[in-house]
C-alpha positions as CSV (number, residue, x, y, z in Angstrom):
1,X,52.6,-59.9,-31.3
2,X,54.4,-56.6,-31.0
3,X,53.8,-54.7,-27.7
4,X,51.8,-51.5,-28.0
5,X,53.7,-48.4,-26.9
6,X,52.2,-46.7,-24.0
7,X,51.4,-43.0,-24.6
8,X,51.4,-40.6,-21.8
9,X,48.4,-38.4,-21.5
10,X,49.3,-34.8,-21.0
11,X,46.7,-32.4,-19.6
12,X,46.8,-29.0,-21.3
13,X,45.7,-26.3,-18.9
14,X,44.0,-23.4,-20.4
15,X,45.4,-20.0,-19.4
16,X,42.8,-18.0,-17.5
17,X,43.1,-14.3,-16.9
18,X,43.0,-13.3,-13.3
19,X,41.9,-9.7,-12.6
20,X,44.1,-8.2,-10.0
21,X,42.5,-5.7,-7.7
22,X,44.7,-3.0,-6.5
23,X,43.9,-1.5,-3.1
24,X,45.4,1.8,-2.4
25,X,46.4,2.2,1.2
26,X,47.1,5.6,2.7
27,X,50.5,6.2,4.1
28,X,50.8,5.3,7.8
29,X,48.5,2.3,7.6
30,X,50.1,-0.9,8.9
31,X,50.0,-4.1,6.9
32,X,48.0,-5.7,9.6
33,X,45.3,-3.1,9.0
34,X,45.0,-3.8,5.3
35,X,42.2,-6.3,5.9
36,X,40.0,-3.6,7.4
37,X,39.7,-2.0,4.0
38,X,37.4,-4.8,2.8
39,X,34.0,-4.8,4.4
40,X,31.3,-7.5,4.2
41,X,27.8,-6.9,2.8
42,X,26.3,-6.5,6.3
43,X,29.2,-4.4,7.7
44,X,29.1,-0.6,7.9
45,X,32.1,1.7,8.0
46,X,32.8,3.3,11.4
47,X,32.1,7.0,11.4
48,X,34.1,9.1,13.7
49,X,32.5,12.3,15.0
50,X,34.4,15.5,14.6
51,X,34.8,17.1,18.0
52,X,36.3,20.4,16.9
53,X,35.4,22.6,14.0
54,X,38.2,23.1,11.4
55,X,39.6,26.6,11.4
56,X,41.3,28.7,8.8
57,X,44.7,30.4,9.2
58,X,43.3,34.0,9.6
59,X,42.2,34.8,13.1
60,X,40.5,38.1,13.8
61,X,40.4,39.7,17.3
62,X,37.7,41.5,19.3
63,X,37.0,45.1,18.1
64,X,38.7,44.4,14.7
65,X,37.1,45.9,11.6
66,X,36.3,43.5,8.8
67,X,34.5,43.7,5.5
68,X,31.5,41.4,4.7
69,X,31.0,41.6,0.9
70,X,27.2,41.9,0.9
71,X,27.0,44.3,3.8
72,X,30.2,46.3,4.0
73,X,32.3,47.3,7.0
74,X,31.5,45.8,10.4
75,X,33.1,45.6,13.8
76,X,33.7,42.3,15.7
77,X,31.8,42.8,18.9
78,X,32.1,39.2,20.3
79,X,33.7,35.8,19.7
80,X,31.4,33.2,21.1
81,X,31.2,29.4,21.2
82,X,28.2,27.0,20.8
83,X,27.8,23.2,20.6
84,X,25.7,22.0,17.6
85,X,25.3,18.3,16.9
86,X,28.2,17.4,19.4
87,X,30.5,19.8,17.5
88,X,32.1,22.8,19.1
89,X,31.6,25.8,16.9
90,X,33.2,29.2,17.3
91,X,31.8,32.3,15.6
92,X,32.1,36.0,15.3
93,X,29.4,38.5,16.1
94,X,29.9,41.4,13.6
95,X,27.9,44.6,13.9
96,X,27.3,46.5,10.7
97,X,26.7,50.1,11.9
98,X,25.3,51.5,8.6
99,X,22.6,48.9,8.4
100,X,22.1,48.4,12.2
101,X,22.6,44.7,11.6
102,X,24.5,42.0,13.6
103,X,25.9,39.1,11.6
104,X,26.9,35.7,13.0
105,X,29.8,34.2,11.0
106,X,31.4,30.8,11.9
107,X,35.1,31.0,12.1
108,X,35.6,28.2,9.6
109,X,33.6,30.2,7.1
110,X,35.6,33.4,7.5
111,X,36.7,33.2,3.8
112,X,33.7,35.5,3.3
113,X,35.4,38.1,5.4
114,X,38.4,40.3,4.6
115,X,40.4,42.7,6.7
116,X,39.9,46.4,6.0
117,X,42.2,48.0,3.5
118,X,45.7,49.5,4.0
119,X,46.6,53.2,3.7
120,X,48.2,52.4,0.3
121,X,44.9,50.8,-1.0
122,X,43.0,53.8,0.2
123,X,45.4,56.1,-1.7
124,X,44.9,54.0,-4.8
125,X,41.1,54.3,-4.4
126,X,41.5,58.1,-4.3
127,X,43.5,57.9,-7.6
128,X,40.7,55.8,-9.1
129,X,38.1,58.4,-8.1
130,X,40.1,61.1,-9.9
131,X,40.0,59.3,-13.2
132,X,37.4,59.9,-15.9
133,X,34.3,57.7,-15.7
134,X,33.9,54.9,-18.3
135,X,30.8,55.5,-20.5
136,X,29.3,52.2,-21.6
137,X,26.6,52.1,-24.3
138,X,25.0,48.9,-23.2
139,X,21.5,48.7,-21.8
140,X,21.1,50.2,-18.3
141,X,19.6,47.0,-16.9
142,X,22.8,45.1,-17.8
143,X,25.0,47.9,-16.5
144,X,23.0,48.1,-13.3
145,X,23.5,44.3,-12.7
146,X,27.3,44.7,-13.3
147,X,27.5,47.6,-10.9
148,X,25.5,45.7,-8.2
149,X,27.9,42.7,-8.6
150,X,30.9,44.9,-8.1
151,X,29.4,46.5,-5.0
152,X,28.7,43.1,-3.4
153,X,32.1,41.7,-4.5
154,X,33.8,43.1,-1.4
155,X,36.7,44.4,-3.5
156,X,37.5,48.0,-2.7
157,X,38.9,48.9,-6.1
158,X,35.7,47.7,-7.9
159,X,33.7,49.7,-5.4
160,X,35.7,52.8,-6.2
161,X,35.2,52.2,-9.9
162,X,31.4,52.1,-9.4
163,X,31.5,55.4,-7.5
164,X,33.6,57.0,-10.2
165,X,31.5,55.7,-13.1
166,X,28.2,56.7,-11.5
167,X,29.4,60.1,-10.3
168,X,27.6,63.0,-12.0
169,X,29.6,65.8,-10.2
170,X,26.3,67.1,-8.7
171,X,23.7,66.5,-6.1
172,X,20.8,67.6,-8.4
173,X,18.4,64.6,-8.5
174,X,17.2,65.4,-12.0
175,X,20.6,64.6,-13.4
176,X,20.3,60.9,-12.3
177,X,17.7,58.3,-12.6
178,X,16.3,56.8,-9.4
179,X,18.1,53.5,-9.9
180,X,21.4,55.2,-10.8
181,X,21.2,57.4,-7.7
182,X,20.4,54.4,-5.5
183,X,23.4,52.4,-6.8
184,X,25.7,55.4,-6.5
185,X,24.7,56.1,-2.9
186,X,25.1,52.5,-1.9
187,X,28.6,52.3,-3.4
188,X,29.5,55.7,-2.0
189,X,28.4,54.9,1.6
190,X,30.3,51.5,1.4
191,X,33.5,53.2,0.3
192,X,33.1,56.0,2.8
193,X,32.6,53.7,5.7
194,X,35.9,51.8,4.9
195,X,37.7,55.2,4.5
196,X,36.5,56.1,8.0
197,X,37.6,52.8,9.5
198,X,41.1,53.0,7.9
199,X,41.8,56.7,8.2
200,X,40.2,57.1,11.6
201,X,38.8,60.5,10.9
202,X,35.3,62.0,11.1
203,X,32.6,61.2,8.4
204,X,32.6,64.9,7.4
205,X,36.4,64.8,6.7
206,X,36.1,61.6,4.7
207,X,33.2,63.0,2.6
208,X,35.3,66.1,1.8
209,X,38.2,64.0,0.8
210,X,36.1,61.8,-1.5
211,X,34.1,64.7,-3.0
212,X,37.3,66.5,-3.8
213,X,38.7,63.5,-5.6
214,X,35.4,63.2,-7.5
215,X,35.3,66.8,-8.4
216,X,32.0,67.4,-6.6
217,X,33.3,70.2,-4.3
218,X,33.7,72.8,-7.0
219,X,30.4,72.0,-8.6
220,X,28.5,72.2,-5.3
221,X,30.2,75.5,-4.4
222,X,29.2,77.1,-7.7
223,X,25.7,75.9,-7.3
224,X,25.4,77.6,-3.9
């Protein structure tokens, strides 16, 4: 009888897709520390306590004048330290003379502050005050909201625009509504206090300078 040929059994392996997981490792991490990136179900990541508060580049000094948008010009009366939750925090004490208010502002939140304007910026404000007011025909409630936002923005040019737009060239109360006069006085006093801090002159001289730019001087003299 003829011999049967032996057939070799070949196992066919099915291709299986293997999902590769990429682990991003920050520069400076050694290869031996790569295993530390994978934590077990019962393991918790180590939390390191911050010992010092992060600071911003701008540093103000004692007795510097700064502007806090919602309150206006203030003077730094103290730079103090405190420990809260094992974190050392530095903060400014700022006295707002017009409101008789003292603010506590952490140094790492000083983005809310800005330095007082330069002489060039003050001169530009004078130029803004000399221009004609923009007359808007929208509802007063909407305009009042826009004016209030500009006043609290902390931007001196926007402040000057509010003073210019609400100026009636007169001190006669009947010529302005109560809310108009309130907003005008608020903006006027904010701008005046910054003029005083920059120009270093008396409040009376600053008022004369602003009123002259607004055209209020001639009107008041004729009224007298």
